[in-house]
LUMNUVEX-38556 format. One record per residue (C-alpha): residue number from 1; residue in one letter; x negated, y, z. Coordinates in pm, 1 decimal, m for minus. Example, Ala and Ser with C-alpha at 12.3 -4.5 7.8 and 13.67 -1.06 7.14 Angstrom:
2
ATOM  sevo  fikol         u         v         w
ATOM     1      A   m1230.0    m450.0     780.0
ATOM     2      S   m1367.0    m106.0     714.0
***
This chain:
362
ATOM  sevo  fikol         u         v         w
ATOM     1      X       0.0       0.0       0.0
ATOM     2      X    m149.3     335.4     m99.7
ATOM     3      X    m189.0     634.0     132.9
ATOM     4      X     121.0     823.5      13.2
ATOM     5      X     342.4     515.4      47.5
ATOM     6      X     203.4     456.3     397.3
ATOM     7      X     279.4     812.2     503.6
ATOM     8      X     635.6     787.2     365.8
ATOM     9      X     692.8     464.4     558.4
ATOM    10      X     553.9     610.7     881.7
ATOM    11      X     771.7     916.6     833.4
ATOM    12      X    1074.5     693.3     770.4
ATOM    13      X    1039.5     501.9    1097.3
ATOM    14      X     942.9     803.0    1310.5
ATOM    15      X    1193.8     844.3    1589.3
ATOM    16      X    1324.7     487.0    1546.2
ATOM    17      X    1018.6     296.5    1671.5
ATOM    18      X    1205.7     144.5    1965.1
ATOM    19      X    1514.1      51.0    1766.7
ATOM    20      X    1546.8    m308.5    1636.7
ATOM    21      X    1460.5    m348.3    1268.9
ATOM    22      X    1550.8    m629.0    1028.5
ATOM    23      X    1333.6    m682.6     721.4
ATOM    24      X    1439.6    m832.5     388.5
ATOM    25      X    1181.6    m960.4     139.2
ATOM    26      X    1237.1   m1060.5    m222.8
ATOM    27      X     946.5   m1298.9    m282.7
ATOM    28      X     787.1   m1354.4    m622.2
ATOM    29      X     463.5   m1510.1    m743.7
ATOM    30      X     274.3   m1181.6    m771.8
ATOM    31      X     473.0    m933.2    m562.3
ATOM    32      X     692.3    m879.3    m259.3
ATOM    33      X     978.3    m629.1    m260.3
ATOM    34      X    1031.0    m533.2     103.8
ATOM    35      X    1331.7    m349.7     248.5
ATOM    36      X    1334.5    m188.5     590.6
ATOM    37      X    1674.2     m50.0     700.7
ATOM    38      X    1710.9     200.2     981.1
ATOM    39      X    1987.5     196.3    1237.5
ATOM    40      X    2150.8     496.3    1064.6
ATOM    41      X    2194.6     298.1     740.6
ATOM    42      X    1899.6     445.3     549.8
ATOM    43      X    1660.3     210.0     363.9
ATOM    44      X    1293.7     224.4     278.5
ATOM    45      X    1183.4     m14.1       1.0
ATOM    46      X     826.8     m73.7    m111.6
ATOM    47      X     637.3    m322.7    m325.6
ATOM    48      X     329.7    m512.0    m203.9
ATOM    49      X     104.4    m777.8    m359.2
ATOM    50      X     201.1   m1135.6    m272.0
ATOM    51      X     m48.3   m1171.2      11.8
ATOM    52      X     115.8   m1322.7     322.5
ATOM    53      X    m168.5   m1237.3     560.3
ATOM    54      X    m188.9    m874.3     441.8
ATOM    55      X     187.5    m835.9     484.7
ATOM    56      X     174.6    m980.5     836.7
ATOM    57      X    m104.7    m741.0     931.0
ATOM    58      X      83.2    m444.3     782.5
ATOM    59      X     403.9    m525.9     973.2
ATOM    60      X     211.1    m569.0    1297.0
ATOM    61      X      40.4    m231.6    1245.1
ATOM    62      X     378.1     m57.5    1230.2
ATOM    63      X     439.2    m144.5    1597.2
ATOM    64      X     809.1    m188.3    1531.8
ATOM    65      X    1064.6    m387.7    1725.1
ATOM    66      X    1135.0    m643.7    1450.9
ATOM    67      X    1425.1    m875.9    1525.2
ATOM    68      X    1425.3   m1069.7    1197.1
ATOM    69      X    1232.6   m1103.3     870.2
ATOM    70      X    1436.0   m1287.5     607.1
ATOM    71      X    1356.2   m1415.4     261.1
ATOM    72      X    1515.1   m1658.6      19.3
ATOM    73      X    1379.3   m2010.9     m28.4
ATOM    74      X    1224.9   m2061.8    m370.3
ATOM    75      X     924.2   m2183.8    m568.1
ATOM    76      X     676.5   m2000.4    m342.2
ATOM    77      X     751.5   m2241.7     m58.8
ATOM    78      X     713.5   m2171.7     312.1
ATOM    79      X     360.2   m2028.1     328.0
ATOM    80      X     483.7   m1674.1     394.0
ATOM    81      X     710.3   m1788.2     677.8
ATOM    82      X     432.1   m1990.2     840.3
ATOM    83      X     188.9   m1695.5     828.1
ATOM    84      X     447.7   m1456.1     972.8
ATOM    85      X     542.5   m1698.3    1249.9
ATOM    86      X     174.5   m1753.4    1332.1
ATOM    87      X     150.5   m1374.3    1375.6
ATOM    88      X     444.3   m1387.0    1622.5
ATOM    89      X     680.0   m1225.2    1372.7
ATOM    90      X    1038.0   m1367.1    1368.3
ATOM    91      X    1059.3   m1497.4    1010.6
ATOM    92      X    1348.7   m1702.1     871.8
ATOM    93      X    1402.2   m1865.6     531.6
ATOM    94      X    1750.9   m1876.1     380.0
ATOM    95      X    1886.6   m2134.0     136.4
ATOM    96      X    2005.3   m1954.5    m181.0
ATOM    97      X    2353.3   m2109.4    m163.0
ATOM    98      X    2397.0   m1984.0     194.4
ATOM    99      X    2348.2   m1616.3     109.8
ATOM   100      X    2678.2   m1421.0      79.3
ATOM   101      X    2744.5   m1314.9    m277.8
ATOM   102      X    2970.1   m1035.5    m405.4
ATOM   103      X    3302.9   m1153.6    m546.3
ATOM   104      X    3279.5    m944.9    m860.8
ATOM   105      X    2980.9    m909.0   m1090.7
ATOM   106      X    2734.9    m647.3    m972.9
ATOM   107      X    2386.7    m519.5   m1045.8
ATOM   108      X    2094.0    m741.4    m951.2
ATOM   109      X    1740.7    m615.0    m906.1
ATOM   110      X    1452.7    m708.9    m677.1
ATOM   111      X    1509.5    m388.0    m481.6
ATOM   112      X    1879.1    m461.4    m432.6
ATOM   113      X    1810.4    m824.1    m338.8
ATOM   114      X    1571.7    m735.9     m56.4
ATOM   115      X    1809.7    m466.4      69.1
ATOM   116      X    2097.6    m714.0      79.9
ATOM   117      X    1886.9    m963.8     272.5
ATOM   118      X    1785.7    m698.4     524.6
ATOM   119      X    2146.3    m583.7     561.0
ATOM   120      X    2277.4    m938.9     610.6
ATOM   121      X    2000.0   m1013.7     860.6
ATOM   122      X    2085.3    m700.4    1060.6
ATOM   123      X    2449.4    m813.9    1077.7
ATOM   124      X    2359.2   m1176.5    1173.9
ATOM   125      X    2519.7   m1308.1     854.4
ATOM   126      X    2232.6   m1543.4     760.2
ATOM   127      X    2184.2   m1905.0     867.7
ATOM   128      X    1818.2   m2008.6     842.9
ATOM   129      X    1698.8   m2346.7     723.9
ATOM   130      X    1466.2   m2562.2     933.9
ATOM   131      X    1102.7   m2529.3     830.0
ATOM   132      X     910.6   m2855.0     780.1
ATOM   133      X     559.0   m2887.1     910.3
ATOM   134      X     274.5   m2896.3     660.6
ATOM   135      X     245.7   m3275.5     709.0
ATOM   136      X     618.4   m3324.0     652.4
ATOM   137      X     609.6   m3104.2     343.8
ATOM   138      X     310.1   m3294.0     202.6
ATOM   139      X     491.1   m3628.0     227.0
ATOM   140      X     808.0   m3468.3      89.7
ATOM   141      X     608.0   m3353.7    m215.2
ATOM   142      X     503.0   m3714.2    m275.5
ATOM   143      X     858.6   m3841.6    m229.0
ATOM   144      X     989.9   m3586.1    m476.5
ATOM   145      X     719.8   m3684.7    m725.0
ATOM   146      X     871.7   m4032.0    m712.0
ATOM   147      X    1210.5   m3877.4    m787.3
ATOM   148      X    1065.7   m3717.9   m1102.7
ATOM   149      X     908.4   m4046.1   m1212.4
ATOM   150      X    1223.7   m4252.0   m1160.5
ATOM   151      X    1419.0   m3995.2   m1364.1
ATOM   152      X    1160.4   m4030.1   m1644.9
ATOM   153      X    1189.4   m4408.5   m1626.7
ATOM   154      X    1566.6   m4388.0   m1653.9
ATOM   155      X    1536.9   m4160.3   m1957.8
ATOM   156      X    1290.8   m4394.6   m2131.2
ATOM   157      X    1519.0   m4690.8   m2070.3
ATOM   158      X    1811.6   m4498.8   m2213.5
ATOM   159      X    1608.9   m4410.2   m2522.8
ATOM   160      X    1516.1   m4777.6   m2572.5
ATOM   161      X    1879.9   m4882.5   m2551.9
ATOM   162      X    1982.3   m4600.4   m2784.6
ATOM   163      X    1724.8   m4712.2   m3042.6
ATOM   164      X    1856.7   m5069.6   m3031.7
ATOM   165      X    2217.5   m4951.7   m3061.5
ATOM   166      X    2142.8   m4713.6   m3348.3
ATOM   167      X    1978.6   m4988.1   m3556.4
ATOM   168      X    2233.2   m5255.5   m3466.0
ATOM   169      X    1983.7   m5469.2   m3271.9
ATOM   170      X    2118.5   m5695.2   m2999.2
ATOM   171      X    1970.8   m5638.9   m2654.6
ATOM   172      X    1770.5   m5934.6   m2518.7
ATOM   173      X    1918.3   m6115.3   m2221.1
ATOM   174      X    1828.2   m5960.7   m1884.9
ATOM   175      X    1775.3   m5609.3   m2017.3
ATOM   176      X    2038.9   m5472.1   m1780.9
ATOM   177      X    1794.3   m5554.4   m1497.8
ATOM   178      X    1480.4   m5470.0   m1699.4
ATOM   179      X    1315.9   m5796.7   m1605.7
ATOM   180      X     968.5   m5888.3   m1731.0
ATOM   181      X    1125.2   m6156.2   m1953.5
ATOM   182      X    1358.4   m5899.9   m2111.5
ATOM   183      X    1070.7   m5657.0   m2174.5
ATOM   184      X     870.9   m5937.1   m2334.9
ATOM   185      X    1176.8   m6015.0   m2548.7
ATOM   186      X    1187.2   m5654.4   m2666.3
ATOM   187      X     823.6   m5669.2   m2767.5
ATOM   188      X     886.6   m5988.2   m2967.3
ATOM   189      X    1187.6   m5865.7   m3166.9
ATOM   190      X    1151.1   m5906.6   m3546.9
ATOM   191      X    1174.2   m5545.2   m3665.7
ATOM   192      X    1070.5   m5331.6   m3956.8
ATOM   193      X     719.0   m5191.9   m3897.9
ATOM   194      X     834.3   m4831.7   m3842.6
ATOM   195      X    1102.8   m4935.0   m3591.6
ATOM   196      X     859.5   m5171.1   m3419.0
ATOM   197      X     608.9   m4885.7   m3382.3
ATOM   198      X     873.1   m4654.5   m3232.8
ATOM   199      X     988.7   m4926.0   m2991.9
ATOM   200      X     629.4   m5009.4   m2901.9
ATOM   201      X     563.2   m4645.3   m2816.1
ATOM   202      X     867.2   m4639.0   m2587.9
ATOM   203      X     761.4   m4963.6   m2419.2
ATOM   204      X     411.1   m4828.0   m2354.7
ATOM   205      X     567.3   m4514.5   m2206.0
ATOM   206      X     790.2   m4732.6   m1986.8
ATOM   207      X     491.5   m4936.0   m1869.7
ATOM   208      X     295.0   m4623.0   m1782.1
ATOM   209      X     581.9   m4464.6   m1587.6
ATOM   210      X     651.1   m4792.0   m1403.5
ATOM   211      X     285.5   m4817.1   m1303.5
ATOM   212      X     298.5   m4458.5   m1172.3
ATOM   213      X     612.4   m4541.1    m971.6
ATOM   214      X     433.5   m4838.9    m816.0
ATOM   215      X     127.5   m4627.1    m729.6
ATOM   216      X     341.1   m4354.4    m572.5
ATOM   217      X     538.5   m4615.1    m375.6
ATOM   218      X     211.2   m4745.5    m230.3
ATOM   219      X      98.6   m4388.8    m152.7
ATOM   220      X     427.9   m4314.5      24.6
ATOM   221      X     385.6   m4617.1     248.6
ATOM   222      X      25.4   m4524.6     327.8
ATOM   223      X     100.0   m4155.7     387.2
ATOM   224      X     391.5   m4226.5     619.5
ATOM   225      X     155.8   m4442.0     829.2
ATOM   226      X    m162.0   m4235.1     818.7
ATOM   227      X     m76.6   m3867.7     766.6
ATOM   228      X     228.4   m3804.7     984.0
ATOM   229      X     169.2   m3778.8    1360.4
ATOM   230      X     204.6   m4115.6    1531.4
ATOM   231      X     498.7   m4130.4    1766.8
ATOM   232      X     695.5   m3891.3    1547.0
ATOM   233      X     810.7   m3944.4    1185.5
ATOM   234      X     563.4   m4229.8    1131.1
ATOM   235      X     720.8   m4447.9    1398.3
ATOM   236      X    1066.8   m4332.9    1287.7
ATOM   237      X     999.9   m4471.8     938.4
ATOM   238      X     903.1   m4805.6    1093.8
ATOM   239      X    1224.2   m4815.1    1297.0
ATOM   240      X    1434.1   m4742.0     988.7
ATOM   241      X    1282.0   m5039.2     808.2
ATOM   242      X    1427.2   m5272.7    1071.4
ATOM   243      X    1764.1   m5226.8     897.1
ATOM   244      X    1801.4   m5517.5     650.8
ATOM   245      X    1770.1   m5383.3     297.0
ATOM   246      X    1588.0   m5060.2     390.4
ATOM   247      X    1230.7   m5047.1     258.5
ATOM   248      X     936.9   m4804.0     289.9
ATOM   249      X    1057.5   m4569.2      13.2
ATOM   250      X    1407.6   m4527.6     159.4
ATOM   251      X    1264.7   m4482.6     510.1
ATOM   252      X    1001.7   m4228.4     404.9
ATOM   253      X    1254.8   m4034.7     195.9
ATOM   254      X    1496.1   m4021.1     487.1
ATOM   255      X    1244.2   m3898.9     747.1
ATOM   256      X    1105.3   m3630.2     514.1
ATOM   257      X    1443.5   m3495.5     403.0
ATOM   258      X    1615.8   m3531.1     743.0
ATOM   259      X    1319.8   m3416.8     950.5
ATOM   260      X    1371.5   m3331.6    1316.6
ATOM   261      X    1689.7   m3538.6    1361.0
ATOM   262      X    1762.3   m3363.1    1690.4
ATOM   263      X    1886.2   m3068.1    1481.1
ATOM   264      X    2212.2   m3258.5    1433.6
ATOM   265      X    2460.1   m3315.9    1715.0
ATOM   266      X    2691.0   m3565.7    1543.1
ATOM   267      X    2679.1   m3817.8    1262.9
ATOM   268      X    2935.8   m3613.0    1070.0
ATOM   269      X    2687.5   m3325.6    1054.6
ATOM   270      X    2427.7   m3556.2     898.1
ATOM   271      X    2677.7   m3682.4     639.8
ATOM   272      X    2773.1   m3324.3     551.4
ATOM   273      X    2406.0   m3219.9     526.1
ATOM   274      X    2340.6   m3502.6     279.6
ATOM   275      X    2654.4   m3437.6      74.8
ATOM   276      X    2813.7   m3770.0     175.2
ATOM   277      X    3102.9   m3624.7     377.3
ATOM   278      X    3439.3   m3621.9     194.8
ATOM   279      X    3626.1   m3293.0     177.6
ATOM   280      X    4005.8   m3276.5     148.3
ATOM   281      X    4180.2   m3031.4     m87.7
ATOM   282      X    4546.1   m2992.5      m3.2
ATOM   283      X    4799.2   m2723.7     m89.7
ATOM   284      X    5167.8   m2695.5      m7.3
ATOM   285      X    5352.8   m3025.7      12.3
ATOM   286      X    5106.9   m3210.5    m210.5
ATOM   287      X    4901.3   m3465.6     m21.8
ATOM   288      X    4530.7   m3384.7     m20.3
ATOM   289      X    4268.2   m3604.7    m180.5
ATOM   290      X    3922.8   m3651.6     m30.7
ATOM   291      X    3627.8   m3596.9    m264.5
ATOM   292      X    3257.2   m3554.2    m217.8
ATOM   293      X    3159.4   m3191.1    m242.4
ATOM   294      X    2872.8   m3112.4    m481.9
ATOM   295      X    2542.1   m3025.4    m325.2
ATOM   296      X    2359.8   m3169.6     m29.7
ATOM   297      X    2035.9   m3364.4     m57.9
ATOM   298      X    2111.8   m3512.2    m398.9
ATOM   299      X    1802.3   m3732.1    m428.4
ATOM   300      X    1835.6   m3878.0     m79.4
ATOM   301      X    2206.4   m3928.3    m142.8
ATOM   302      X    2132.9   m4130.3    m457.4
ATOM   303      X    1861.7   m4329.9    m274.6
ATOM   304      X    2104.8   m4415.9       5.2
ATOM   305      X    2373.4   m4523.7    m241.2
ATOM   306      X    2120.7   m4753.8    m411.6
ATOM   307      X    2011.2   m4889.9     m73.8
ATOM   308      X    2375.3   m4946.7      25.8
ATOM   309      X    2411.2   m5210.1    m246.5
ATOM   310      X    2121.3   m5404.0     m92.6
ATOM   311      X    2234.0   m5348.7     266.8
ATOM   312      X    2576.9   m5485.1     170.5
ATOM   313      X    2415.1   m5820.3      89.7
ATOM   314      X    2248.4   m5855.7     429.9
ATOM   315      X    2468.4   m5673.2     682.9
ATOM   316      X    2819.3   m5807.6     761.9
ATOM   317      X    2944.9   m5462.5     864.8
ATOM   318      X    2852.8   m5321.5     521.9
ATOM   319      X    3018.0   m5609.7     336.1
ATOM   320      X    3333.3   m5576.7     547.0
ATOM   321      X    3352.9   m5199.3     500.2
ATOM   322      X    3296.3   m5230.9     125.9
ATOM   323      X    3559.3   m5505.5      89.0
ATOM   324      X    3817.4   m5320.1     296.8
ATOM   325      X    3792.4   m5001.1      90.5
ATOM   326      X    3784.4   m5183.8    m244.0
ATOM   327      X    4096.8   m5379.1    m150.7
ATOM   328      X    4274.8   m5055.0     m65.0
ATOM   329      X    4152.8   m4828.5    m347.4
ATOM   330      X    4016.5   m5066.1    m613.3
ATOM   331      X    3730.9   m4814.8    m661.1
ATOM   332      X    3388.0   m4973.9    m596.4
ATOM   333      X    3210.6   m4636.6    m621.7
ATOM   334      X    3415.5   m4494.3    m335.7
ATOM   335      X    3347.2   m4803.3    m124.8
ATOM   336      X    2971.0   m4798.7    m174.9
ATOM   337      X    2956.9   m4428.0     m89.6
ATOM   338      X    3134.7   m4506.4     237.7
ATOM   339      X    2869.1   m4772.1     308.8
ATOM   340      X    2594.7   m4519.4     224.5
ATOM   341      X    2753.8   m4265.2     459.0
ATOM   342      X    2757.5   m4510.2     749.8
ATOM   343      X    2404.7   m4623.3     665.5
ATOM   344      X    2286.4   m4260.3     680.6
ATOM   345      X    2437.7   m4218.6    1026.9
ATOM   346      X    2274.0   m4541.3    1147.6
ATOM   347      X    1935.2   m4429.1    1013.5
ATOM   348      X    1980.8   m4091.0    1182.7
ATOM   349      X    2052.1   m4259.4    1516.9
ATOM   350      X    1748.1   m4485.0    1483.4
ATOM   351      X    1518.0   m4192.2    1400.5
ATOM   352      X    1666.7   m3988.4    1685.6
ATOM   353      X    1654.0   m4261.9    1949.5
ATOM   354      X    1324.4   m4416.5    1827.2
ATOM   355      X    1444.1   m4775.6    1844.7
ATOM   356      X    1489.1   m5076.8    1622.6
ATOM   357      X    1815.3   m5165.7    1451.6
ATOM   358      X    2061.6   m5393.7    1626.8
ATOM   359      X    2371.3   m5527.2    1445.9
ATOM   360      X    2590.0   m5425.9    1739.7
ATOM   361      X    2525.9   m5054.8    1681.8
ATOM   362      X    2711.8   m5069.6    1347.1
***
């Protein structure tokens, strides 16, 4: 901040030094837009380079009574919040979908965004998200890399099936499960040279992505044992794996996405956080129908639904719940989501209570 900007800021806060201030920051890769509102409704906005430590020092130098510093979660991560908190500055990070938005279309600029954040923070209208530790965030990065790889694998498989369908080629037996025998059958299909080359390229891509998935799976298991503090998430992941059908990937994904399980008071809060809680829409005399609301932890939700199919094979409670809902609704998808919801609550209880699974707790 240059000398003239500094003098304007010092002049702006003069006489209000002992009043509580809320700060809003619009964070970008190369710059911070910072809004400082006074108690009388006046704002001072300035732009600073994206240097968390320099910003923390500057705010400390102002000797203000800062009650809250708020910024929106985004691609820059949580480094700014960690630096501010380390400097004993009350920083919070807000999920974008939890920030109040105007009903009608309005102007949007970096200056307006930071002013809105500061205004909402001053009025206690913002709900902060929980900040993961650096170890938790590191393992979460690895888990989300697996998400990217599995999405690539699914896309490659779809392209292989589309190629076969387009050229009228029958799929080899077992391709629905992508078994080694089915993949070998694909490689041995009698095809025209150009089609065989295209299919061969897709199969090599599939092999590469599958190998990367296997490597990341091994790294997730190792990281959850070695990098997280023992007695905390590491032991929690081990407890989760005592549930029949829950493996290292599901356990590691759960403990990194639902970190600090004590944040939740009830199982219903966990289900809502993950996007597995049904919401009812009812109006007038029409009976309401329960549907899953969009949002939540989409990747963990999909992982839990996949795991629910396996858990159903080994746990009587899951099989009974699935059968009861299917018999009533004739909708297998709804039944398996109900199993996934109960599985999520069981995993939350195990991670919270640090104990092994017992069938009676279901």
